[in-house]
MOPAC internal coordinates of N, CA, C and O (Angstrom, degrees):
PM7 1SCF
backbone

  N    0.0000 0     0.00 0     0.00 0    0    0    0
  C    1.4518 1     0.00 0     0.00 0    1    0    0
  C    1.5149 1   109.03 1     0.00 0    2    1    0
  O    1.2310 1   122.30 1   -33.64 1    3    2    1
  N    1.2856 1   113.20 1   146.36 1    3    2    1
  C    1.4605 1   117.82 1   177.60 1    5    3    2
  C    1.5100 1   109.30 1   -97.28 1    6    5    3
  O    1.2310 1   121.24 1   -26.42 1    7    6    5
  N    1.2729 1   115.23 1   153.58 1    7    6    5
  C    1.4632 1   120.47 1   178.68 1    9    7    6
  C    1.5216 1   109.10 1   -78.24 1   10    9    7
  O    1.2310 1   120.60 1   -40.66 1   11   10    9
  N    1.3333 1   116.47 1   139.34 1   11   10    9
  C    1.4687 1   117.87 1   177.88 1   13   11   10
  C    1.5256 1   110.24 1   -70.71 1   14   13   11
  O    1.2310 1   121.30 1   -28.75 1   15   14   13
  N    1.2997 1   115.12 1   151.25 1   15   14   13
  C    1.4661 1   120.48 1   177.86 1   17   15   14
  C    1.5258 1   108.82 1   -87.43 1   18   17   15
  O    1.2310 1   120.76 1   -61.60 1   19   18   17
  N    1.3117 1   116.15 1   118.40 1   19   18   17
  C    1.4546 1   121.23 1   177.98 1   21   19   18
  C    1.5145 1   109.32 1   -96.23 1   22   21   19
  O    1.2310 1   121.39 1   -29.53 1   23   22   21
  N    1.3275 1   114.94 1   150.47 1   23   22   21
  C    1.4563 1   120.18 1   177.84 1   25   23   22
  C    1.5207 1   108.05 1   -78.44 1   26   25   23
  O    1.2310 1   120.56 1   -49.60 1   27   26   25
  N    1.2837 1   116.54 1   130.40 1   27   26   25
  C    1.4594 1   121.91 1   177.26 1   29   27   26
  C    1.5214 1   107.67 1   -95.71 1   30   29   27
  O    1.2310 1   120.84 1   -61.97 1   31   30   29
  N    1.3195 1   115.99 1   118.03 1   31   30   29
  C    1.4589 1   120.53 1  -178.90 1   33   31   30
  C    1.5183 1   110.21 1   -80.67 1   34   33   31
  O    1.2310 1   121.94 1   -34.25 1   35   34   33
  N    1.3153 1   113.89 1   145.75 1   35   34   33
  C    1.4591 1   118.63 1   175.78 1   37   35   34
  C    1.5174 1   108.92 1   -79.11 1   38   37   35
  O    1.2310 1   120.71 1   -11.49 1   39   38   37
  N    1.3196 1   116.24 1   168.51 1   39   38   37
  C    1.4667 1   120.32 1   178.79 1   41   39   38
  C    1.5232 1   111.11 1   -61.29 1   42   41   39
  O    1.2310 1   120.11 1   143.21 1   43   42   41
  N    1.3198 1   117.40 1   -36.79 1   43   42   41
  C    1.4638 1   121.16 1   179.10 1   45   43   42
  C    1.5282 1   110.68 1   -65.64 1   46   45   43
  O    1.2310 1   120.32 1   140.24 1   47   46   45
  N    1.3197 1   117.00 1   -39.76 1   47   46   45
  C    1.4590 1   120.39 1   179.68 1   49   47   46
  C    1.5294 1   111.25 1   -68.55 1   50   49   47
  O    1.2310 1   120.64 1   141.27 1   51   50   49
  N    1.3132 1   116.37 1   -38.73 1   51   50   49
  C    1.4679 1   120.25 1   177.44 1   53   51   50
  C    1.5265 1   109.75 1   -64.33 1   54   53   51
  O    1.2310 1   120.28 1   136.66 1   55   54   53
  N    1.3231 1   117.07 1   -43.34 1   55   54   53
  C    1.4615 1   121.28 1   178.82 1   57   55   54
  C    1.5264 1   110.71 1   -63.89 1   58   57   55
  O    1.2310 1   120.21 1   138.76 1   59   58   57
  N    1.3328 1   117.20 1   -41.24 1   59   58   57
  C    1.4630 1   120.86 1   178.32 1   61   59   58
  C    1.5291 1   110.50 1   -63.91 1   62   61   59
  O    1.2310 1   120.17 1   140.67 1   63   62   61
  N    1.3312 1   117.27 1   -39.33 1   63   62   61
  C    1.4649 1   121.10 1   178.65 1   65   63   62
  C    1.5258 1   110.32 1   -64.05 1   66   65   63
  O    1.2310 1   120.20 1   137.16 1   67   66   65
  N    1.3298 1   117.23 1   -42.84 1   67   66   65
  C    1.4658 1   120.60 1   179.56 1   69   67   66
  C    1.5251 1   110.93 1   -62.74 1   70   69   67
  O    1.2310 1   120.68 1   136.43 1   71   70   69
  N    1.3343 1   116.30 1   -43.57 1   71   70   69
  C    1.4703 1   119.94 1   178.81 1   73   71   70
  C    1.5267 1   110.69 1   -62.55 1   74   73   71
  O    1.2310 1   120.51 1   138.16 1   75   74   73
  N    1.3109 1   116.63 1   -41.84 1   75   74   73
  C    1.4594 1   120.91 1   179.33 1   77   75   74
  C    1.5305 1   110.28 1   -63.82 1   78   77   75
  O    1.2310 1   120.44 1   137.74 1   79   78   77
  N    1.3204 1   116.76 1   -42.26 1   79   78   77
  C    1.4655 1   120.31 1   178.72 1   81   79   78
  C    1.5251 1   111.59 1   -64.22 1   82   81   79
  O    1.2310 1   120.40 1   140.20 1   83   82   81
  N    1.3248 1   116.84 1   -39.80 1   83   82   81
  C    1.4677 1   120.49 1   177.74 1   85   83   82
  C    1.5265 1   110.01 1   -65.18 1   86   85   83
  O    1.2310 1   120.14 1   138.90 1   87   86   85
  N    1.3316 1   117.33 1   -41.10 1   87   86   85
  C    1.4640 1   120.64 1   179.30 1   89   87   86
  C    1.5289 1   110.65 1   -63.58 1   90   89   87
  O    1.2310 1   120.21 1   138.14 1   91   90   89
  N    1.3164 1   117.21 1   -41.86 1   91   90   89
  C    1.4685 1   120.70 1   178.25 1   93   91   90
  C    1.5272 1   110.24 1   -64.67 1   94   93   91
  O    1.2310 1   120.25 1   137.19 1   95   94   93
  N    1.3322 1   117.12 1   -42.81 1   95   94   93
  C    1.4660 1   120.88 1   179.54 1   97   95   94
  C    1.5263 1   111.08 1   -62.66 1   98   97   95
  O    1.2310 1   120.39 1   136.63 1   99   98   97
  N    1.3278 1   116.85 1   -43.37 1   99   98   97
  C    1.4694 1   119.95 1   178.84 1  101   99   98
  C    1.5265 1   110.93 1   -65.03 1  102  101   99
  O    1.2310 1   120.55 1   141.83 1  103  102  101
  N    1.3173 1   116.56 1   -38.17 1  103  102  101
  C    1.4632 1   120.00 1   177.01 1  105  103  102
  C    1.5206 1   111.71 1   -62.60 1  106  105  103
  O    1.2310 1   120.42 1   137.29 1  107  106  105
  N    1.3240 1   116.79 1   -42.71 1  107  106  105
  C    1.4650 1   120.42 1   178.37 1  109  107  106
  C    1.5261 1   111.72 1   -65.26 1  110  109  107
  O    1.2310 1   120.66 1   136.32 1  111  110  109
  N    1.3206 1   116.34 1   -43.68 1  111  110  109
  C    1.4674 1   119.97 1   178.75 1  113  111  110
  C    1.5320 1   109.89 1   -62.94 1  114  113  111
  O    1.2310 1   120.36 1   137.67 1  115  114  113
  N    1.3258 1   116.92 1   -42.33 1  115  114  113
  C    1.4608 1   120.26 1   177.61 1  117  115  114
  C    1.5180 1   111.93 1   -60.82 1  118  117  115
  O    1.2310 1   120.23 1   138.31 1  119  118  117
  N    1.3286 1   117.17 1   -41.69 1  119  118  117
  C    1.4626 1   120.94 1   178.66 1  121  119  118
  C    1.5242 1   110.85 1   -64.60 1  122  121  119
  O    1.2310 1   120.24 1   137.88 1  123  122  121
  N    1.3195 1   117.14 1   -42.12 1  123  122  121
  C    1.4650 1   120.82 1   179.31 1  125  123  122
  C    1.5271 1   110.38 1   -63.15 1  126  125  123
  O    1.2310 1   120.37 1   137.18 1  127  126  125
  N    1.3251 1   116.89 1   -42.82 1  127  126  125
  C    1.4677 1   120.77 1   178.37 1  129  127  126
  C    1.5289 1   110.19 1   -63.30 1  130  129  127
  O    1.2310 1   120.18 1   138.32 1  131  130  129
  N    1.3237 1   117.26 1   -41.68 1  131  130  129
  C    1.4632 1   121.15 1   178.76 1  133  131  130
  C    1.5265 1   111.12 1   -61.31 1  134  133  131
  O    1.2310 1   119.93 1   133.97 1  135  134  133
  N    1.3154 1   117.74 1   -46.03 1  135  134  133
  C    1.4675 1   121.21 1   178.92 1  137  135  134
  C    1.5247 1   110.37 1   -62.93 1  138  137  135
  O    1.2310 1   119.88 1   140.01 1  139  138  137
  N    1.3226 1   117.83 1   -39.99 1  139  138  137
  C    1.4618 1   121.37 1   179.08 1  141  139  138
  C    1.5281 1   110.79 1   -63.30 1  142  141  139
  O    1.2310 1   120.60 1   134.19 1  143  142  141
  N    1.3285 1   116.46 1   -45.81 1  143  142  141
  C    1.4669 1   120.27 1  -178.89 1  145  143  142
  C    1.5257 1   110.87 1   -63.68 1  146  145  143
  O    1.2310 1   120.16 1   137.13 1  147  146  145
  N    1.3202 1   117.30 1   -42.87 1  147  146  145
  C    1.4675 1   120.47 1   178.84 1  149  147  146
  C    1.5272 1   110.29 1   -63.35 1  150  149  147
  O    1.2310 1   120.11 1   139.31 1  151  150  149
  N    1.3169 1   117.40 1   -40.69 1  151  150  149
  C    1.4627 1   121.04 1   179.82 1  153  151  150
  C    1.5246 1   111.24 1   -64.34 1  154  153  151
  O    1.2310 1   120.21 1   133.18 1  155  154  153
  N    1.3123 1   117.21 1   -46.82 1  155  154  153
  C    1.4708 1   120.67 1  -179.83 1  157  155  154
  C    1.5263 1   110.34 1   -63.72 1  158  157  155
  O    1.2310 1   120.32 1   139.30 1  159  158  157
  N    1.3233 1   117.00 1   -40.70 1  159  158  157
  C    1.4658 1   120.81 1   178.70 1  161  159  158
  C    1.5235 1   110.85 1   -61.84 1  162  161  159
  O    1.2310 1   120.31 1   135.51 1  163  162  161
  N    1.3276 1   117.01 1   -44.49 1  163  162  161
  C    1.4647 1   120.12 1   179.08 1  165  163  162
  C    1.5235 1   111.48 1   -65.45 1  166  165  163
  O    1.2310 1   119.98 1   141.54 1  167  166  165
  N    1.3140 1   117.65 1   -38.46 1  167  166  165
  C    1.4656 1   120.27 1   177.53 1  169  167  166
  C    1.5260 1   111.16 1   -63.12 1  170  169  167
  O    1.2310 1   120.47 1   137.06 1  171  170  169
  N    1.3228 1   116.70 1   -42.94 1  171  170  169
  C    1.4654 1   120.04 1   178.92 1  173  171  170
  C    1.5273 1   110.90 1   -64.42 1  174  173  171
  O    1.2310 1   120.81 1   136.88 1  175  174  173
  N    1.3335 1   116.06 1   -43.12 1  175  174  173
  C    1.4628 1   119.91 1  -179.75 1  177  175  174
  C    1.5286 1   110.45 1   -63.34 1  178  177  175
  O    1.2310 1   120.02 1   137.63 1  179  178  177
  N    1.3339 1   117.56 1   -42.37 1  179  178  177
  C    1.4614 1   120.71 1   179.24 1  181  179  178
  C    1.5211 1   111.50 1   -66.87 1  182  181  179
  O    1.2310 1   120.24 1   143.45 1  183  182  181
  N    1.3270 1   117.15 1   -36.55 1  183  182  181
  C    1.4589 1   120.65 1   177.79 1  185  183  182
  C    1.5242 1   110.62 1   -64.46 1  186  185  183
  O    1.2310 1   120.60 1   135.98 1  187  186  185
  N    1.3220 1   116.45 1   -44.02 1  187  186  185
  C    1.4644 1   120.34 1   178.79 1  189  187  186
  C    1.5249 1   111.13 1   -65.19 1  190  189  187
  O    1.2310 1   120.23 1   139.74 1  191  190  189
  N    1.3272 1   117.17 1   -40.26 1  191  190  189
  C    1.4657 1   120.52 1   179.40 1  193  191  190
  C    1.5275 1   110.45 1   -65.44 1  194  193  191
  O    1.2310 1   120.58 1   141.31 1  195  194  193
  N    1.3249 1   116.50 1   -38.69 1  195  194  193
  C    1.4638 1   119.59 1   179.45 1  197  195  194
  C    1.5252 1   110.89 1   -66.65 1  198  197  195
  O    1.2310 1   120.47 1   137.57 1  199  198  197
  N    1.3288 1   116.70 1   -42.43 1  199  198  197
  C    1.4694 1   119.68 1   178.20 1  201  199  198
  C    1.5230 1   110.55 1   -61.27 1  202  201  199
  O    1.2310 1   120.49 1   138.17 1  203  202  201
  N    1.3245 1   116.67 1   -41.83 1  203  202  201
  C    1.4649 1   120.40 1   179.08 1  205  203  202
  C    1.5250 1   110.76 1   -64.98 1  206  205  203
  O    1.2310 1   120.04 1   138.87 1  207  206  205
  N    1.3290 1   117.52 1   -41.13 1  207  206  205
  C    1.4601 1   120.84 1   179.48 1  209  207  206
  C    1.5245 1   111.02 1   -66.51 1  210  209  207
  O    1.2310 1   120.40 1   139.46 1  211  210  209
  N    1.3264 1   116.85 1   -40.54 1  211  210  209
  C    1.4637 1   119.91 1   178.44 1  213  211  210
  C    1.5238 1   111.09 1   -66.60 1  214  213  211
  O    1.2310 1   120.38 1   141.73 1  215  214  213
  N    1.3326 1   116.88 1   -38.27 1  215  214  213
  C    1.4656 1   120.02 1   178.09 1  217  215  214
  C    1.5237 1   110.32 1   -65.79 1  218  217  215
  O    1.2310 1   120.26 1   139.65 1  219  218  217
  N    1.3322 1   117.11 1   -40.35 1  219  218  217
  C    1.4605 1   120.35 1   178.85 1  221  219  218
  C    1.5238 1   110.48 1   -66.87 1  222  221  219
  O    1.2310 1   120.24 1   140.91 1  223  222  221
  N    1.3207 1   117.14 1   -39.09 1  223  222  221
  C    1.4621 1   120.35 1   179.42 1  225  223  222
  C    1.5234 1   110.67 1   -68.30 1  226  225  223
  O    1.2310 1   120.34 1   140.80 1  227  226  225
  N    1.3242 1   116.96 1   -39.20 1  227  226  225
  C    1.4650 1   120.15 1   179.70 1  229  227  226
  C    1.5225 1   110.62 1   -67.05 1  230  229  227
  O    1.2310 1   120.18 1   147.43 1  231  230  229
  N    1.3209 1   117.26 1   -32.57 1  231  230  229
  C    1.4659 1   120.17 1  -179.67 1  233  231  230
  C    1.5219 1   111.43 1   -71.84 1  234  233  231
  O    1.2310 1   120.08 1   153.20 1  235  234  233
  N    1.3205 1   117.45 1   -26.80 1  235  234  233
  C    1.4640 1   119.80 1  -177.55 1  237  235  234
  C    1.5194 1   113.05 1   -91.33 1  238  237  235
  O    1.2310 1   119.85 1   171.01 1  239  238  237
  N    1.3219 1   117.89 1    -8.99 1  239  238  237
  C    1.4621 1   119.93 1   179.13 1  241  239  238
  C    1.5192 1   110.07 1   -69.23 1  242  241  239
  O    1.2310 1   121.32 1   -41.79 1  243  242  241
  N    1.3163 1   115.07 1   138.21 1  243  242  241
  C    1.4570 1   119.03 1   175.86 1  245  243  242
  C    1.5205 1   107.94 1   -84.10 1  246  245  243
  O    1.2310 1   121.84 1   -45.60 1  247  246  245
  N    1.2924 1   114.09 1   134.40 1  247  246  245
  C    1.4580 1   118.66 1   178.33 1  249  247  246
  C    1.5333 1   108.28 1   -79.09 1  250  249  247
  O    1.2310 1   120.87 1   -49.96 1  251  250  249
  N    1.3149 1   115.94 1   130.04 1  251  250  249
  C    1.4634 1   120.17 1   179.30 1  253  251  250
  C    1.5247 1   109.22 1   -73.29 1  254  253  251
  O    1.2310 1   121.37 1   -45.71 1  255  254  253
  N    1.2995 1   114.99 1   134.29 1  255  254  253
  C    1.4616 1   120.50 1   177.98 1  257  255  254
  C    1.5259 1   107.54 1   -85.10 1  258  257  255
  O    1.2310 1   120.30 1   -61.32 1  259  258  257
  N    1.3263 1   117.04 1   118.68 1  259  258  257
  C    1.4665 1   118.19 1  -177.72 1  261  259  258
  C    1.5231 1   112.97 1   -64.22 1  262  261  259
  O    1.2310 1   119.41 1   162.54 1  263  262  261
  N    1.3354 1   118.73 1   -17.46 1  263  262  261
  C    1.4575 1   120.72 1  -179.56 1  265  263  262
  C    1.5256 1   111.23 1   -77.91 1  266  265  263
  O    1.2310 1   119.60 1   160.64 1  267  266  265
  N    1.3200 1   118.37 1   -19.36 1  267  266  265
  C    1.4599 1   121.38 1  -179.46 1  269  267  266
  C    1.5249 1   109.95 1   -80.13 1  270  269  267
  O    1.2310 1   120.72 1   -29.88 1  271  270  269
  N    1.3467 1   116.23 1   150.12 1  271  270  269
  C    1.4689 1   118.04 1   177.60 1  273  271  270
  C    1.5336 1   110.22 1   -71.47 1  274  273  271
  O    1.2310 1   121.66 1   -23.82 1  275  274  273
  N    1.3005 1   114.42 1   156.18 1  275  274  273
  C    1.4651 1   119.66 1   179.37 1  277  275  274
  C    1.5234 1   109.30 1   -69.68 1  278  277  275
  O    1.2310 1   119.82 1   -32.82 1  279  278  277
  N    1.3177 1   117.96 1   147.18 1  279  278  277
  C    1.4643 1   119.25 1   178.72 1  281  279  278
  C    1.5245 1   109.92 1   -65.44 1  282  281  279
  O    1.2310 1   121.80 1   -30.83 1  283  282  281
  N    1.3419 1   114.16 1   149.17 1  283  282  281
  C    1.4598 1   118.80 1  -178.84 1  285  283  282
  C    1.5207 1   109.73 1   -72.57 1  286  285  283
  O    1.2310 1   121.66 1   -33.18 1  287  286  285
  N    1.3136 1   114.42 1   146.82 1  287  286  285
  C    1.4586 1   119.54 1   178.87 1  289  287  286
  C    1.5248 1   108.77 1   -74.81 1  290  289  287
  O    1.2310 1   119.84 1   -35.88 1  291  290  289
  N    1.3173 1   117.92 1   144.12 1  291  290  289
  C    1.4691 1   119.19 1   178.57 1  293  291  290
  C    1.5269 1   110.36 1   -65.69 1  294  293  291
  O    1.2310 1   121.56 1   -36.70 1  295  294  293
  N    1.3291 1   114.63 1   143.30 1  295  294  293
  C    1.4612 1   120.80 1  -178.52 1  297  295  294
  C    1.5158 1   108.08 1   -96.11 1  298  297  295
  O    1.2310 1   120.71 1   -48.21 1  299  298  297
  N    1.3177 1   116.25 1   131.79 1  299  298  297
  C    1.4625 1   120.24 1   179.63 1  301  299  298
  C    1.5192 1   109.59 1   -75.22 1  302  301  299
  O    1.2310 1   120.51 1   -37.15 1  303  302  301
  N    1.3171 1   116.62 1   142.85 1  303  302  301
  C    1.4633 1   121.68 1   178.33 1  305  303  302
  C    1.5254 1   108.61 1   -72.98 1  306  305  303
  O    1.2310 1   120.24 1   -39.66 1  307  306  305
  N    1.3274 1   117.14 1   140.34 1  307  306  305
  C    1.4722 1   118.69 1   178.65 1  309  307  306
  C    1.5310 1   110.59 1   -68.37 1  310  309  307
  O    1.2310 1   120.80 1   -35.41 1  311  310  309
  N    1.3090 1   116.07 1   144.59 1  311  310  309
  C    1.4690 1   120.88 1   179.20 1  313  311  310
  C    1.5129 1   109.33 1   -76.04 1  314  313  311
  O    1.2310 1   119.71 1   -38.71 1  315  314  313
  N    1.3183 1   118.16 1   141.29 1  315  314  313
  C    1.4714 1   121.33 1  -179.27 1  317  315  314
  C    1.4868 1   111.65 1  -102.16 1  318  317  315
  O    1.2310 1   120.10 1   180.00 1  319  318  317

């Protein structure tokens, strides 16, 4: 078998390839950081919205008066 002929890159081509690889790597890292920041921001916003909703719900709850009798339990209908 004969050996295949491989293309020998020049120094300029090797340097261009390295620069391109670095640019792609930086782009990927930037995208990952962007997704992380958006995710954390959404989590914080949802946490704040939930706290506000829980506070609003707690403010509208009627406090049970311990002096009042407990409500009667619902009675199940007899089976026919």
